C-alpha positions as CSV (number, residue, x, y, z in Angstrom):
1,M,0.0,0.1,-0.1
2,R,1.3,3.5,-0.8
3,Y,-0.2,6.7,0.3
4,V,-0.9,10.3,-1.4
5,S,-1.4,13.5,-0.3
6,T,-4.6,15.4,-0.7
7,R,-2.3,18.4,-2.1
8,G,-1.0,16.6,-5.0
9,S,2.9,17.4,-4.1
10,A,4.1,15.5,-1.5
11,P,6.3,12.3,-2.7
12,E,4.2,9.1,-2.0
13,L,5.2,7.0,1.1
14,G,4.4,3.6,2.4
15,F,2.6,2.8,5.7
16,A,5.5,3.4,8.4
17,D,6.6,6.7,6.8
18,V,3.0,8.2,6.9
19,L,2.6,6.8,10.6
20,L,5.8,9.0,11.3
21,A,5.5,11.7,9.3
22,G,1.5,12.8,10.2
23,L,1.5,15.5,8.0
24,A,2.5,15.3,4.3
25,S,5.3,17.9,3.4
26,D,3.0,19.9,1.2
27,G,0.5,20.5,4.1
28,G,-1.7,17.9,3.0
29,L,-3.2,15.0,4.5
30,Y,-2.3,11.4,3.6
31,V,-4.6,9.0,2.2
32,P,-4.4,5.3,0.4
33,E,-3.6,5.3,-3.5
34,T,-6.3,3.0,-3.4
35,W,-9.1,1.8,-1.2
36,P,-9.1,-1.9,-0.3
37,T,-11.9,-4.0,-0.1
38,L,-13.1,-5.5,3.0
39,P,-13.0,-9.2,3.5
40,P,-16.7,-10.5,3.3
41,L,-18.7,-9.9,6.4
42,A,-19.5,-13.6,7.0
43,E,-15.7,-14.4,7.3
44,L,-15.5,-11.9,10.2
45,R,-19.0,-12.6,11.9
46,G,-18.4,-13.9,15.3
47,R,-14.7,-13.4,15.6
48,P,-13.1,-11.4,18.4
49,Y,-12.8,-7.6,18.0
50,P,-8.8,-8.0,17.6
51,E,-9.0,-10.8,14.7
52,V,-11.6,-8.5,12.9
53,A,-9.0,-5.3,13.6
54,V,-6.2,-7.0,12.0
55,E,-8.2,-8.4,8.8
56,V,-9.6,-4.7,8.0
57,M,-6.3,-2.9,8.8
58,W,-3.8,-5.3,7.4
59,P,-4.3,-4.0,3.6
60,F,-3.2,-0.7,4.9
61,V,-0.1,-1.7,6.8
62,A,1.2,-4.5,4.2
63,G,4.5,-3.8,2.9
64,S,6.2,-2.2,6.0
65,D,7.7,-5.7,7.1
66,G,11.4,-3.9,7.0
67,D,10.1,-1.7,9.9
68,G,8.8,-4.7,12.1
69,L,5.4,-4.5,10.9
70,D,5.0,-8.1,9.1
71,R,1.8,-10.0,9.7
72,A,2.8,-11.9,13.0
73,S,3.9,-8.5,14.6
74,F,0.8,-6.6,13.6
75,E,-1.0,-9.2,15.2
76,E,0.7,-9.2,18.2
77,I,0.6,-5.0,18.3
78,V,-3.2,-5.3,18.0
79,A,-3.7,-7.7,20.5
80,G,-1.9,-5.9,23.0
81,A,-3.4,-2.4,22.4
82,Y,-6.9,-3.9,22.8
83,A,-6.2,-5.5,25.9
84,T,-6.0,-2.4,27.4
85,F,-9.7,-2.3,27.4
86,D,-12.4,-3.1,30.3
87,T,-14.3,-5.6,27.8
88,P,-13.4,-8.3,25.5
89,E,-15.8,-6.7,23.1
90,V,-13.6,-3.5,23.3
91,C,-16.6,-1.7,21.3
92,P,-19.9,-3.5,22.5
93,V,-23.4,-2.4,21.0
94,R,-26.2,-2.1,23.1
95,P,-29.9,-1.4,22.2
96,L,-31.5,2.2,22.8
97,G,-34.8,0.8,21.8
98,D,-37.1,2.0,19.0
99,V,-37.9,5.5,17.4
100,T,-41.1,6.1,15.6
101,G,-40.8,7.8,12.4
102,P,-43.5,8.0,9.2
103,R,-42.6,4.5,8.3
104,G,-42.9,2.8,11.4
105,A,-40.5,2.0,14.5
106,V,-36.7,2.4,13.5
107,P,-34.5,0.5,16.1
108,L,-31.7,2.7,17.7
109,H,-28.5,1.3,18.9
110,L,-25.5,3.0,20.8
111,L,-21.8,2.0,20.1
112,E,-19.8,2.2,23.2
113,L,-16.5,3.8,22.2
114,D,-15.6,4.9,25.7
115,R,-14.2,1.6,27.3
116,G,-10.5,2.6,27.0
117,P,-8.2,3.5,29.6
118,T,-8.9,7.0,29.0
119,L,-12.9,6.8,28.8
120,A,-12.9,8.1,25.0
121,F,-13.3,6.9,21.2
122,K,-9.9,8.3,20.9
123,D,-8.2,5.2,22.7
124,V,-9.5,2.8,20.1
125,A,-6.8,4.6,17.7
126,L,-4.3,5.8,20.2
127,Q,-3.5,2.7,22.2
128,L,-2.8,1.3,19.0
129,V,-0.8,4.1,17.4
130,G,1.8,4.2,20.6
131,R,2.3,0.7,20.0
132,L,3.0,1.1,16.3
133,F,5.6,3.9,17.1
134,D,7.3,1.7,19.3
135,R,8.1,-1.1,17.0
136,V,8.9,1.3,13.8
137,L,11.1,3.5,15.7
138,G,12.9,0.5,17.6
139,A,13.2,-1.2,13.9
140,R,14.7,2.2,12.6
141,D,16.7,3.1,15.8
142,G,15.1,6.2,15.5
143,R,13.1,9.0,18.1
144,I,10.3,11.5,17.5
145,C,8.7,14.4,18.8
146,V,5.0,14.3,19.0
147,L,3.3,17.5,18.8
148,G,-0.5,17.8,18.9
149,A,-3.3,19.7,19.3
150,T,-6.7,18.7,21.3
151,S,-10.1,20.1,22.2
152,G,-10.2,17.3,25.1
153,D,-10.2,13.9,24.6
154,T,-7.4,13.2,22.0
155,G,-4.8,14.9,24.6
156,S,-5.2,12.7,27.2
157,A,-5.6,9.4,24.9
158,A,-2.5,10.4,23.1
159,M,-0.5,11.1,26.3
160,H,-1.5,8.0,27.9
161,A,-0.8,5.8,24.7
162,C,2.9,7.5,24.6
163,A,4.0,8.2,28.1
164,G,6.9,6.4,29.1
165,R,8.0,5.6,25.7
166,E,11.6,6.0,25.5
167,R,11.6,6.8,21.8
168,V,9.0,9.4,21.8
169,D,8.3,12.5,23.7
170,I,4.9,14.0,23.5
171,F,3.7,17.8,23.5
172,I,-0.2,18.5,23.6
173,L,-1.7,22.0,23.3
174,F,-4.9,22.7,24.8
175,P,-7.4,25.7,25.1
176,D,-7.0,27.1,28.5
177,G,-10.3,26.8,30.2
178,R,-12.1,25.3,27.8
179,T,-11.6,21.4,28.5
180,S,-13.8,19.8,31.2
181,E,-11.5,19.4,34.7
182,V,-11.5,15.7,33.9
183,Q,-10.2,15.9,30.5
184,R,-7.4,18.5,31.9
185,R,-6.3,16.4,34.8
186,Q,-6.1,13.3,32.7
187,M,-3.4,15.2,30.6
188,T,-1.9,17.2,33.6
189,T,-1.5,14.3,36.3
190,L,0.7,11.4,34.1
191,G,3.8,12.4,35.7
192,A,5.7,11.0,32.9
193,A,8.9,12.8,31.7
194,N,8.3,12.4,28.3
195,A,4.8,13.7,28.2
196,H,3.9,17.5,28.5
197,A,0.5,19.3,28.8
198,I,0.5,22.8,27.3
199,A,-2.2,25.2,28.1
200,V,-2.7,28.0,25.5
201,P,-5.4,30.7,25.4
202,G,-8.1,30.7,23.0
203,T,-9.6,27.9,21.2
204,F,-8.8,24.5,19.9
205,D,-8.7,26.0,16.6
206,D,-6.0,28.4,17.8
207,C,-3.9,25.3,19.1
208,Q,-4.5,23.1,15.8
209,D,-3.0,26.5,14.0
210,L,0.0,26.3,16.1
211,V,0.7,22.9,15.3
212,K,0.2,23.3,11.5
213,A,2.6,26.1,11.2
214,A,5.0,24.0,13.4
215,F,4.9,21.3,10.9
216,A,5.0,24.1,8.1
217,D,8.4,25.1,9.6
218,A,10.5,22.5,7.9
219,G,13.6,23.6,10.0
220,F,11.9,23.0,13.0
221,R,10.2,19.9,11.7
222,D,13.5,18.2,10.7
223,E,15.4,19.2,13.8
224,V,13.0,17.7,16.1
225,R,11.8,15.0,14.0
226,L,8.0,16.3,14.4
227,S,5.5,13.7,14.5
228,A,1.4,13.8,14.8
229,V,-1.4,12.1,16.7
230,N,-4.0,14.0,15.9
231,S,-6.6,12.5,13.3
232,I,-4.4,14.4,10.6
233,N,-2.4,10.9,11.1
234,W,-3.8,8.4,8.8
235,A,-3.2,5.5,11.3
236,R,-5.9,7.2,13.4
237,V,-8.6,6.9,11.2
238,M,-7.5,3.3,9.8
239,A,-7.8,2.2,13.3
240,Q,-11.4,3.7,13.5
241,I,-12.8,2.0,10.5
242,V,-12.7,-1.1,12.4
243,Y,-15.5,-0.1,14.9
244,Y,-18.2,0.7,11.9
245,V,-17.4,-3.1,10.7
246,T,-17.8,-4.7,14.1
247,A,-21.2,-2.6,14.8
248,H,-22.5,-3.4,11.6
249,L,-21.9,-7.2,12.2
250,S,-23.8,-6.5,15.5
251,V,-26.8,-5.2,14.4
252,A,-27.1,-6.6,10.8
253,P,-26.7,-10.2,11.0
254,D,-28.4,-10.6,7.6
255,G,-25.8,-8.1,6.2
256,G,-28.1,-5.3,5.3
257,P,-27.7,-1.5,5.2
258,V,-27.1,0.1,8.2
259,S,-26.9,4.1,9.3
260,F,-24.4,5.9,11.4
261,V,-25.1,9.1,13.6
262,V,-21.6,10.7,14.8
263,P,-21.2,13.4,16.9
264,T,-18.0,15.1,15.3
265,G,-16.2,18.3,15.2
266,N,-13.0,17.6,13.3
267,F,-14.7,14.9,11.1
268,G,-12.1,12.3,11.6
269,N,-14.6,10.0,13.1
270,I,-17.3,10.2,10.5
271,L,-14.5,10.0,7.7
272,A,-13.4,6.7,9.1
273,G,-17.3,5.4,8.5
274,W,-17.0,7.0,5.0
275,A,-13.8,4.8,4.7
276,A,-15.6,1.6,5.8
277,K,-18.3,2.5,3.1
278,A,-15.8,2.9,0.5
279,M,-14.2,-0.4,1.5
280,G,-17.6,-1.9,0.8
281,L,-19.4,-1.7,4.2
282,P,-23.5,-1.6,3.4
283,V,-23.9,2.1,4.9
284,E,-27.1,3.5,4.2
285,R,-26.3,7.3,5.5
286,L,-23.7,9.0,7.4
287,V,-24.9,11.5,10.1
288,V,-23.0,14.4,11.1
289,A,-24.3,15.4,14.5
290,S,-23.1,18.9,15.7
291,N,-23.8,21.4,18.9
292,R,-24.1,25.0,18.3
293,N,-20.4,25.2,16.6
294,D,-22.1,23.6,13.3
295,I,-19.7,24.6,10.5
296,L,-20.3,21.0,9.3
297,T,-24.1,21.3,9.3
298,R,-24.2,24.4,7.8
299,F,-21.6,23.3,5.0
300,L,-23.8,20.3,4.3
301,S,-26.6,22.4,3.9
302,T,-25.3,25.5,1.9
303,G,-22.0,24.0,0.3
304,T,-20.1,27.2,2.0
305,M,-17.6,26.6,4.7
306,A,-17.5,29.7,6.7
307,V,-15.8,30.1,10.0
308,S,-17.7,31.9,13.0
309,E,-16.7,32.4,16.5
310,V,-16.6,29.1,18.5
311,V,-19.1,29.2,21.3
312,P,-18.1,27.3,24.6
313,T,-20.7,24.4,24.9
314,T,-21.2,21.6,27.4
315,S,-19.7,19.1,24.6
316,P,-16.5,20.6,24.3
317,S,-14.6,18.2,22.1
318,M,-16.9,19.5,19.3
319,D,-16.2,23.1,19.7
320,I,-14.1,23.6,16.6
321,Q,-14.6,25.9,13.3
322,V,-11.9,24.2,11.3
323,S,-12.5,20.5,10.5
324,S,-9.5,19.3,9.6
325,N,-10.5,15.9,8.3
326,L,-13.0,17.1,5.8
327,E,-10.1,17.9,3.4
328,R,-9.6,14.1,2.7
329,L,-13.3,13.9,1.8
330,L,-13.2,16.7,-0.3
331,F,-10.1,15.4,-2.0
332,E,-12.3,12.2,-2.9
333,R,-15.3,14.4,-4.5
334,L,-12.8,16.7,-6.5
335,D,-11.8,13.3,-8.1
336,R,-8.3,13.4,-6.3
337,D,-7.3,16.8,-8.1
338,G,-4.7,17.4,-5.1
339,A,-3.9,21.2,-6.9
340,A,-7.7,22.0,-7.0
341,L,-7.9,20.9,-3.4
342,A,-4.8,23.1,-2.6
343,D,-6.4,25.9,-4.2
344,L,-9.8,25.4,-2.2
345,M,-8.0,25.3,0.8
346,A,-6.0,28.1,0.5
347,R,-8.9,30.2,0.0
348,F,-10.4,28.9,3.0
349,R,-7.5,29.7,4.9
350,A,-7.3,33.2,3.5
351,D,-10.8,34.5,3.6
352,G,-12.6,31.9,6.6
353,T,-15.1,31.0,3.7
354,V,-15.2,29.0,0.7
355,S,-17.8,27.1,-1.5
356,V,-17.7,24.1,-3.0
357,P,-19.0,23.6,-6.8
358,A,-22.6,22.3,-6.9
359,P,-21.9,18.8,-8.2
360,V,-19.5,18.2,-5.2
361,L,-22.0,19.1,-2.7
362,A,-24.5,17.0,-4.5
363,A,-22.4,14.1,-4.2
364,L,-21.7,14.8,-0.5
365,R,-25.6,14.8,0.2
366,D,-25.8,11.7,-1.5
367,E,-24.0,10.0,1.5
368,F,-24.2,12.7,4.1
369,D,-27.1,14.3,6.5
370,A,-26.4,16.8,9.1
371,A,-28.2,18.4,12.2
372,R,-27.5,20.4,15.1
373,L,-28.4,20.1,18.8
374,D,-28.2,23.0,21.4
375,D,-27.0,22.3,25.1
376,E,-30.4,22.4,26.4
377,S,-32.1,19.6,24.0
378,A,-28.5,17.7,24.7
379,A,-29.7,17.8,28.4
380,A,-33.2,16.7,27.9
381,V,-31.6,13.6,25.9
382,I,-29.5,12.7,28.9
383,R,-32.8,12.8,30.8
384,S,-34.8,11.1,28.6
385,V,-32.2,8.1,27.9
386,L,-31.8,7.7,31.4
387,G,-35.3,7.5,31.8
388,R,-36.0,4.9,29.4
389,T,-32.9,2.6,29.3
390,G,-31.4,3.3,33.2
391,A,-28.0,4.4,31.0
392,V,-26.1,7.6,31.6
393,V,-24.6,9.7,28.4
394,D,-22.3,12.3,28.1
395,P,-23.4,15.4,26.3
396,H,-21.4,14.7,23.1
397,T,-23.2,11.1,22.6
398,A,-26.6,12.9,23.8
399,V,-26.2,15.5,20.5
400,G,-25.9,12.3,18.4
401,I,-28.7,10.6,19.8
402,G,-30.9,13.9,19.9
403,V,-29.9,14.2,16.3
404,A,-30.8,10.5,15.4
405,E,-34.3,10.7,17.0
406,E,-34.9,14.1,15.3
407,L,-33.8,12.8,11.8
408,V,-35.9,9.5,12.4
409,G,-38.8,11.8,13.1
410,D,-38.3,13.9,10.2
411,G,-38.5,10.9,7.8
412,V,-34.7,11.3,6.8
413,L,-33.6,8.0,8.6
414,S,-37.3,6.3,8.3
415,D,-36.7,2.7,7.1
416,P,-37.7,0.5,9.9
417,S,-35.2,-2.4,8.1
418,V,-32.3,-0.1,8.6
419,P,-30.8,0.1,12.4
420,V,-29.3,3.4,13.1
421,V,-26.1,3.0,15.6
422,C,-25.2,6.2,17.5
423,L,-21.7,6.6,18.3
424,A,-20.9,7.0,21.8
425,T,-17.6,9.1,22.2
426,A,-16.8,9.5,25.9
427,H,-17.9,8.5,29.7
428,P,-20.1,10.6,31.2
429,A,-17.9,10.9,34.0
430,K,-15.7,12.9,31.8
431,F,-18.3,15.8,31.9
432,P,-19.9,15.5,35.3
433,D,-21.0,19.1,35.4
434,A,-22.9,18.8,32.5
435,V,-24.5,15.4,33.4
436,E,-25.2,16.5,37.0
437,A,-27.2,19.6,35.5
438,A,-29.2,17.3,33.5
439,V,-30.0,14.5,35.9
440,G,-29.2,15.9,39.3
441,F,-26.3,13.5,40.3
442,R,-22.2,13.1,39.0
443,P,-21.3,10.0,37.4
444,E,-18.6,8.4,39.0
445,L,-14.9,7.8,37.4
446,P,-14.1,4.0,37.1
447,G,-11.5,2.6,39.9
448,H,-8.5,3.2,37.8
449,L,-9.2,6.8,37.9
450,E,-11.0,7.5,41.4
451,D,-8.4,9.3,42.7
452,L,-7.4,11.6,39.5
453,F,-8.5,14.7,41.7
454,D,-6.1,14.0,44.4
455,R,-3.2,13.7,41.9
456,P,-0.7,16.5,41.2
457,E,-1.2,18.4,38.4
458,Q,1.8,19.5,36.1
459,V,0.8,22.1,33.0
460,E,3.0,24.6,31.1
461,H,1.3,27.9,30.1
462,V,2.5,29.7,26.8
463,P,1.2,32.2,24.6
464,A,-0.3,31.6,21.0
465,D,2.6,32.2,19.5
466,L,4.5,29.8,17.1
467,G,8.3,30.9,18.5
468,A,7.2,30.3,22.3
469,V,5.8,26.9,21.4
470,E,9.0,26.0,19.6
471,A,11.2,27.4,22.1
472,L,9.4,25.3,24.9
473,V,9.7,22.0,22.8
474,R,13.5,22.5,22.1
475,A,13.9,23.1,26.0
476,E,12.1,20.3,27.1
477,L,12.8,17.4,24.4
478,R,14.9,14.5,25.2
479,R,17.8,14.3,22.8
């Protein structure tokens, strides 16, 4: 498997080089040169999650034997990554009951992606990515410096996955005061010499801009051997494809179509669902569920991406206005024309707004729907789900469930023969204030995190300035 940049002018790379590079040298994102085909679903049905994961991901990795990623080694790495989850199912599915639409009752399901060590869907990919870094760097006798930005969950999952790894230093920028306290403490209480939590004034988009600027600084990038764990890194998206396949196997035993509703800000999670469909998974609709920061919903409605002010919400991981992974989808819908995509993204960066051609918007609407939910409605969903199922969901997941219920009622997801799967992206205990405001009690942290609020914090503060970030990395980097 070879990988190409969405902007068309970076060299093609193999998997191991894409893993370590993260962002392409031309500022684009790497995608597979061709999309492989999934194995027949009947061959995957009933097999353990790690086995399905290897079957789905191996075509993306094949050819990296010289970097220690032969098939047997990859199987070992995958098994180790998912042994860290609190259930052998890794990403279990639970029924949420039926929702009545104009054509009858539509079955609703919840895909639980919060069973990893940091209680968020990011663990599914990052527990794997940390181990892949170790194997490839060991084979090459190399080191990397990981620099990432987080709106909350990526940071804790990435730092946990990389903490203590001898060949990796990791620096995570987060918007000061705009994560939940649990999210922040998961980053600031690790106590690992190679893991650094860095508070930046502003929004997630400000943090992401700093990361992209650091990668664009070729001298700095080469000096510190920069790499990425944000979903700009292809390996993140690759690992997330798997749970769309296992969820489908769970809810559609006859192999029929399934629709997925995904609370999303940076578009990486739902892009993995699109990739699964491109590989042959029978997916009916992919639904973007937004909070008030609804640039994706507005884009799919109008064809225009227009940045507006980021509004703090009870679902802070979606408080984003620049959705990086949308670039990968636009590359596909522009017939993989890297120059056209590069021009589009340059205009968006310069003007804060850009429109896609009408045929591109029509192609996107053929596969995607979108809707938004405000904080008050999300709180009502948390109460409703608790009342009818006994389950407590976090505010991001509530946005997804609420959007699913709305679209079933409106007839968009109206076929009773097509199950709807909502992605539960985080544990409710990561957002105790929002949950308590909705239902009157605070969800408890799992046992391995019950002392989180007693652990000492270590956090560094820098201004939203590239020079300051680069200076901090140089000062703290282990050589």
